[in-house]
C-alpha positions in Angstrom: 2.1 -42.8 10.0 5.4 -41.6 11.4 6.7 -42.2 14.9 6.3 -38.6 15.9 2.7 -38.6 14.6 2.0 -41.7 16.7 3.6 -40.2 19.8 1.7 -36.9 19.3 -1.6 -38.8 18.9 -1.1 -40.9 22.0 0.6 -38.4 24.2 -2.6 -36.7 25.5 -4.2 -40.1 26.1 -1.2 -41.4 28.0 -1.1 -38.2 30.1 -4.8 -38.6 30.9 -4.3 -42.2 32.0 -1.3 -41.2 34.2 -3.3 -38.5 35.9 -6.5 -40.5 36.1 -5.8 -44.3 36.1 -9.5 -45.0 36.3 -10.1 -43.4 32.9 -8.0 -46.2 31.3 -10.3 -48.9 32.5 -13.0 -49.9 30.1 -15.3 -52.9 29.7 -15.3 -54.2 26.1 -18.5 -56.0 25.1 -19.7 -58.5 22.6 -23.3 -59.6 21.9 -24.9 -62.4 20.1 -28.3 -63.6 19.2 -28.9 -67.3 19.4 -30.6 -68.5 16.2 -34.3 -69.6 16.5 -33.6 -72.3 14.0 -30.4 -74.2 13.3 -27.3 -74.2 15.4 -26.1 -70.6 15.0 -25.4 -67.4 16.9 -25.4 -64.0 15.2 -22.6 -61.8 16.5 -22.4 -58.1 15.9 -18.7 -57.3 15.1 -18.9 -53.5 14.8 -18.5 -53.7 11.1 -20.9 -56.5 10.2 -23.2 -59.2 11.6 -21.4 -62.6 11.6 -23.3 -65.8 11.9 -21.3 -68.4 13.8 -22.1 -72.0 13.7 -20.7 -75.5 14.1 -17.4 -76.3 12.5 -17.7 -79.1 9.8 -15.7 -81.4 12.0 -18.6 -81.3 14.5 -21.5 -81.5 12.0 -21.6 -78.0 10.6 -22.2 -77.2 7.0 -19.3 -74.8 6.7 -21.5 -71.9 5.7 -21.2 -70.2 9.1 -18.2 -68.8 10.8 -16.4 -71.0 13.3 -15.7 -69.4 16.7 -12.3 -71.1 16.9 -11.4 -69.5 13.6 -12.8 -66.2 14.9 -10.5 -66.5 18.0 -7.5 -66.9 15.8 -8.6 -64.1 13.5 -8.9 -61.8 16.6 -5.3 -62.8 17.6 -4.0 -62.1 14.1 -5.8 -58.7 13.9 -4.6 -57.6 17.3 -1.0 -58.8 16.6 -1.0 -57.0 13.2 -2.2 -53.7 14.6 0.2 -54.0 17.6 3.1 -55.0 15.3 2.5 -52.0 13.1 2.2 -49.6 16.1 5.5 -50.9 17.6 7.3 -50.8 14.3 6.1 -47.2 13.8 7.2 -46.2 17.4 10.6 -47.8 17.0 11.0 -46.6 13.4 11.6 -50.1 12.2 11.1 -50.1 8.4 8.1 -52.3 7.6 6.5 -52.2 4.2 3.9 -54.9 5.0 3.6 -58.5 5.7 1.4 -61.5 6.4 0.5 -62.9 9.8 -0.8 -66.4 10.2 -2.1 -68.2 13.3 -2.8 -72.0 13.5 -4.5 -73.7 16.4 -4.5 -77.4 17.2 -7.9 -78.7 18.3 -9.0 -82.3 18.9 -12.8 -82.4 18.3 -13.2 -85.5 20.3 -13.3 -83.3 23.4 -16.0 -80.9 22.3 -18.1 -83.8 21.0 -17.8 -85.7 24.2 -16.3 -88.7 22.5 -13.4 -88.8 24.9 -13.5 -87.5 28.4 -9.7 -87.5 28.5 -9.4 -85.2 25.5 -9.4 -81.5 26.5 -12.0 -79.2 25.0 -10.5 -76.2 23.2 -7.4 -75.2 21.3 -4.4 -76.8 22.8 -1.6 -75.0 20.9 -1.4 -71.9 18.8 1.4 -71.0 16.4 1.9 -67.6 14.9 4.1 -66.7 12.0 5.1 -63.2 10.8 6.3 -63.0 7.2 7.5 -59.4 7.0 8.5 -57.2 4.1 11.3 -55.3 5.7 15.0 -54.4 5.7 15.1 -54.6 9.5 18.0 -56.4 11.2 17.4 -59.7 13.0 17.9 -57.8 16.3 15.2 -55.2 15.3 12.8 -58.0 14.3 13.4 -59.9 17.6 12.6 -56.7 19.5 9.6 -56.1 17.3 8.3 -59.6 18.0 9.0 -59.4 21.7 7.2 -56.0 22.1 4.3 -57.2 19.8 3.7 -60.1 22.2 4.0 -57.9 25.2 1.5 -55.3 24.1 -1.0 -57.4 22.1 -4.2 -57.6 24.1 -5.4 -60.9 22.7 -1.9 -62.5 23.0 -1.7 -61.5 26.6 -5.3 -62.5 27.4 -4.7 -66.0 26.0 -1.3 -66.2 27.8 -2.8 -65.2 31.2 -6.1 -67.0 31.2 -8.5 -64.4 32.5 -11.1 -65.2 35.2 -14.3 -66.4 33.4 -17.8 -66.2 34.9 -21.2 -67.0 33.4 -24.7 -66.3 34.5 -28.2 -66.6 33.1 -31.6 -65.0 33.1 -34.8 -65.8 31.4 -36.0 -63.3 28.8 -39.6 -62.8 27.8 
């Protein structure tokens, strides 16, 4: 896709949101089914059903997806799409590339072994290995704008308000 094609595709959407800001507000949803047996949750991803389970470091058998890995995968996916869109819009030459994300996690927290150990990923590192002839200045701008407009990056950066509720089903 070329920059003018991207602009043409997004122009009516941007105009609509300028004229009707409420139209830009959506609620994204995810749904899972807790497994009747075993320690799993089946999550519909839009393309496939993924069965999530315990990571082997917490007793899992490694056959099910790990939700921590899925979080990093969502970050990589969002950053990759955003990077490509920004590169297209700025006409930065980008033939391809590889994005990796690593997250540091101490499983003593989630297993309750140590109350002092936080539960969750404590640090995430991303690396972009890009096939490009872009200048360092262009790449710095590309990275800066990718982080600015990547929904998952910004969500992790800003720590959204979380709530939880329950209901009994029959």
